[in-house]
C-alpha positions in Angstrom: -82.4 18.2 -17.8 -85.4 19.1 -19.9 -88.2 16.7 -20.4 -87.1 16.4 -24.0 -83.7 14.9 -23.2 -85.2 12.5 -20.6 -88.3 11.4 -22.6 -89.1 7.8 -22.8 -88.5 5.8 -26.0 -91.6 5.5 -28.2 -93.5 2.3 -27.4 -92.4 2.2 -23.7 -95.2 3.1 -21.4 -95.1 4.0 -17.7 -95.6 1.3 -15.1 -94.0 -1.8 -13.8 -92.4 -4.3 -16.2 -91.3 -7.7 -15.0 -88.2 -9.4 -16.5 -89.3 -12.6 -18.4 -86.4 -14.8 -17.2 -87.2 -17.5 -19.9 -86.6 -14.9 -22.6 -83.7 -13.0 -21.0 -80.0 -13.9 -21.0 -76.9 -12.5 -19.4 -73.8 -13.5 -21.3 -70.1 -12.8 -20.8 -67.0 -13.1 -22.9 -63.4 -13.3 -21.5 -60.1 -13.8 -23.3 -58.5 -17.2 -22.5 -54.7 -17.6 -22.7 -54.5 -14.4 -24.6 -55.5 -16.1 -27.9 -59.2 -17.1 -27.7 -62.4 -16.1 -26.1 -64.6 -18.1 -23.7 -68.2 -17.3 -23.7 -70.8 -18.2 -21.1 -74.2 -17.4 -19.6 -75.7 -16.8 -16.2 -79.4 -17.0 -15.5 -81.3 -13.9 -14.8 -83.8 -15.1 -12.1 -85.8 -11.9 -11.6 -86.0 -8.3 -12.3 -88.2 -5.2 -12.6 -88.1 -2.1 -14.8 -90.2 0.7 -13.3 -90.9 3.2 -16.0 -91.6 6.6 -14.7 -92.9 9.7 -16.6 -89.4 10.3 -17.9 -85.9 8.7 -17.7 -85.1 10.5 -14.4 -87.9 8.5 -12.7 -87.2 5.2 -14.3 -85.3 2.3 -12.6 -84.0 -1.2 -13.2 -83.3 -4.0 -10.7 -82.1 -7.5 -11.6 -81.0 -10.6 -9.8 -78.8 -13.4 -11.3 -77.9 -16.9 -10.1 -74.1 -17.6 -10.4 -74.8 -21.3 -9.7 -76.3 -21.5 -13.3 -73.1 -20.4 -15.0 -72.6 -22.3 -18.2 -69.6 -22.1 -20.6 -70.2 -25.4 -22.4 -67.5 -27.2 -20.4 -68.6 -28.9 -17.2 -65.1 -28.9 -15.7 -64.6 -25.2 -16.3 -68.1 -24.4 -15.0 -67.4 -26.4 -11.8 -64.1 -24.5 -11.3 -65.9 -21.1 -11.8 -68.4 -22.0 -9.0 -65.6 -22.6 -6.5 -63.8 -20.1 -4.1 -61.2 -19.6 -6.9 -63.7 -17.6 -8.8 -67.4 -16.9 -7.8 -67.7 -19.0 -4.6 -71.4 -19.6 -5.2 -71.7 -21.3 -1.8 -70.9 -18.0 -0.1 -72.1 -15.5 -2.8 -75.3 -17.2 -4.2 -76.8 -14.1 -5.9 -75.5 -11.3 -8.1 -77.5 -8.1 -8.5 -77.8 -4.9 -10.4 -79.7 -1.8 -9.2 -79.8 1.3 -11.4 -79.0 4.8 -10.1 -79.6 6.7 -13.3 -80.9 6.3 -16.8 -79.6 8.8 -19.4 -80.1 9.2 -23.2 -77.1 9.0 -25.5 -76.8 9.6 -29.2 -77.6 6.0 -30.1 -79.6 4.8 -27.2 -79.3 5.0 -23.4 -76.9 4.5 -20.6 -78.1 2.8 -17.5 -75.8 3.6 -14.5 -76.0 1.4 -11.5 -74.5 -0.8 -8.8 -73.5 -4.3 -9.9 -72.7 -6.8 -7.1 -70.7 -9.9 -8.0 -68.8 -12.0 -5.4 -70.0 -9.8 -2.6 -68.4 -6.7 -4.1 -70.4 -3.8 -5.5 -69.1 -1.4 -8.2 -70.8 1.2 -10.3 -71.1 0.2 -14.0 -72.6 1.8 -17.1 -74.6 -0.3 -19.4 -74.8 1.0 -23.0 -78.4 0.1 -23.7 -80.5 -0.1 -26.8 -84.4 -0.2 -26.7 -85.5 -2.8 -29.3 -89.2 -1.8 -29.2 -92.4 -3.3 -27.9 -95.0 -5.7 -29.1 -98.1 -7.6 -27.9 -97.4 -11.3 -28.0 -100.0 -14.0 -29.0 -101.0 -14.4 -25.3 -101.9 -10.7 -24.9 -98.8 -9.7 -23.0 -97.2 -6.3 -23.8 -93.5 -6.9 -24.1 -90.5 -4.7 -24.5 -87.0 -5.7 -25.4 -83.5 -4.3 -24.5 -79.9 -5.1 -25.2 -77.2 -3.8 -22.9 -73.4 -4.1 -22.7 -70.7 -3.2 -20.3 -67.1 -4.1 -19.7 -65.8 -4.8 -16.2 -62.5 -5.7 -14.6 -62.5 -9.0 -12.7 -60.1 -7.6 -10.2 -62.5 -4.8 -9.3 -64.8 -7.6 -8.0 -62.2 -9.5 -6.1 -61.9 -12.1 -8.8 -58.1 -12.5 -9.0 -57.4 -16.2 -9.6 -55.1 -16.7 -12.5 -52.3 -18.9 -13.8 -49.1 -17.6 -15.5 -48.4 -18.8 -19.1 -45.0 -20.2 -20.0 -44.8 -17.8 -22.9 -45.8 -14.9 -20.7 -49.1 -13.4 -19.9 -51.9 -15.1 -17.9 -54.6 -17.7 -18.5 -57.7 -15.5 -17.8 -57.8 -11.8 -18.9 -59.0 -9.2 -16.4 -61.4 -7.6 -18.9 -64.9 -9.2 -19.1 -67.6 -8.1 -21.5 -71.1 -8.5 -20.2 -74.1 -8.5 -22.6 -77.8 -8.7 -21.5 -80.6 -9.4 -23.9 -83.8 -8.8 -22.0 -87.5 -9.2 -22.5 -89.9 -7.5 -20.0 -93.6 -7.9 -19.6 -95.9 -5.0 -18.6 -97.7 -5.7 -15.4 -101.4 -5.0 -14.8 
């Protein structure tokens, strides 16, 4: 690729950027009983964006804590943490590590390995750079939004219940959205 197609977005400078976990959220949406959607969040505990001279030398790594899963229903959250779903006692961390960053017509695609429930699969995150700014404390920040859709079954998450009218309780398709703030390191 030419350096033009792999150029960094305006406002994003080379160096190491740390994920600001208090201003970053990983959210998911899954269809329930075929008629409604359940939404939830999982805490992003740490992460680093290393911005190289171009996209080819840029990387992203992130860790998430499945024990923090929150859907607004304590009973459902408790069930999600069991061996039926995420088995957080056995698989206490999820991770993402990029393998490539590519420009698209409307933003970027971050390709990488997502590990959930002890299973690693390649995913593509459609990513939008939201710009950069200096906050009131002198930190240079950059913001990103990223989205991907995964199959639960691809990650070994197969628990379900049949519905009387047909279909299943939990859809296979899960939409994941990340809203991230990163801080430039000295």
